[in-house]
C-alpha positions as CSV (number, residue, x, y, z in Angstrom):
1,X,19.8,7.1,-5.2
2,X,23.4,6.2,-4.4
3,X,23.4,6.5,-0.6
4,X,21.0,7.3,2.2
5,X,17.4,8.3,1.6
6,X,15.8,10.9,-0.6
7,X,12.5,12.4,0.7
8,X,10.1,14.0,-1.8
9,X,7.0,15.9,-0.7
10,X,4.6,16.5,-3.6
11,X,3.1,20.1,-3.6
12,X,-0.5,20.2,-4.6
13,X,-1.9,22.9,-7.0
14,X,-3.2,24.9,-4.0
15,X,0.2,24.9,-2.4
16,X,-0.6,22.3,0.3
17,X,1.6,19.3,0.9
18,X,0.5,16.0,-0.7
19,X,2.1,12.6,-0.9
20,X,5.4,12.0,0.9
21,X,7.7,9.6,-0.9
22,X,10.9,8.0,0.5
23,X,13.5,6.6,-2.0
24,X,16.1,4.4,-0.4
25,X,19.6,3.8,-1.9
26,X,19.4,1.8,-5.1
27,X,16.2,3.4,-6.3
28,X,16.1,4.6,-9.9
29,X,13.3,6.9,-11.0
30,X,12.5,8.4,-14.4
31,X,9.8,11.0,-14.7
32,X,8.6,13.6,-17.3
33,X,8.9,16.4,-14.7
34,X,6.5,19.2,-14.2
35,X,5.4,18.1,-10.7
36,X,5.9,20.7,-8.0
37,X,7.8,19.1,-5.0
38,X,10.3,19.6,-2.3
39,X,13.3,17.3,-1.8
40,X,15.5,16.6,1.2
41,X,17.9,13.9,2.6
42,X,17.0,11.4,5.2
43,X,18.5,11.2,8.8
44,X,21.9,10.1,7.4
45,X,21.8,12.5,4.4
46,X,21.6,11.5,0.7
47,X,23.8,11.2,-2.3
48,X,21.7,11.5,-5.4
49,X,22.6,11.3,-9.0
50,X,20.5,13.6,-11.3
51,X,20.4,13.4,-15.0
52,X,18.2,16.2,-16.4
53,X,17.2,17.4,-19.8
54,X,15.4,20.7,-20.3
55,X,16.5,21.8,-23.8
56,X,16.8,25.6,-23.7
57,X,14.1,25.9,-21.0
58,X,14.4,26.0,-17.2
59,X,15.6,23.0,-15.3
60,X,14.3,24.2,-11.9
61,X,11.7,26.8,-10.9
62,X,11.6,28.3,-7.4
63,X,8.0,28.8,-6.3
64,X,6.4,30.8,-3.5
65,X,3.6,29.5,-1.3
66,X,1.0,30.6,-3.8
67,X,2.8,28.6,-6.6
68,X,4.0,31.7,-8.4
69,X,7.4,31.4,-10.1
70,X,10.0,33.4,-8.2
71,X,13.0,32.3,-10.3
72,X,14.0,29.8,-13.0
73,X,17.4,28.1,-13.5
74,X,18.7,27.0,-16.9
75,X,21.4,24.5,-17.6
76,X,23.6,27.3,-19.0
77,X,23.2,29.3,-15.7
78,X,24.1,26.2,-13.6
79,X,27.1,25.4,-15.7
80,X,28.3,29.0,-15.4
81,X,28.0,28.8,-11.6
82,X,29.8,25.5,-11.5
83,X,32.6,27.1,-13.6
84,X,32.9,30.0,-11.1
85,X,32.9,27.7,-8.1
86,X,35.8,25.6,-9.6
87,X,38.1,28.7,-9.7
């Protein structure tokens, strides 16, 4: 966390909200991934540095309320979007 606060709400297997974590500026976290969650900035926003590794698989999955995968994003897709946005 570079600035502000990052709020993370863990989503349980049944789709209900679980633990709510608050990460203040200066926090460093490393995790294996795979935990369904929602993230948002605090009252003053958040500047977050992400370093992700997913090989050839998805980096992010978008889920519905029943935990079904609606969409999956890969590094290649995100790089292509960033390239288009830079034009």
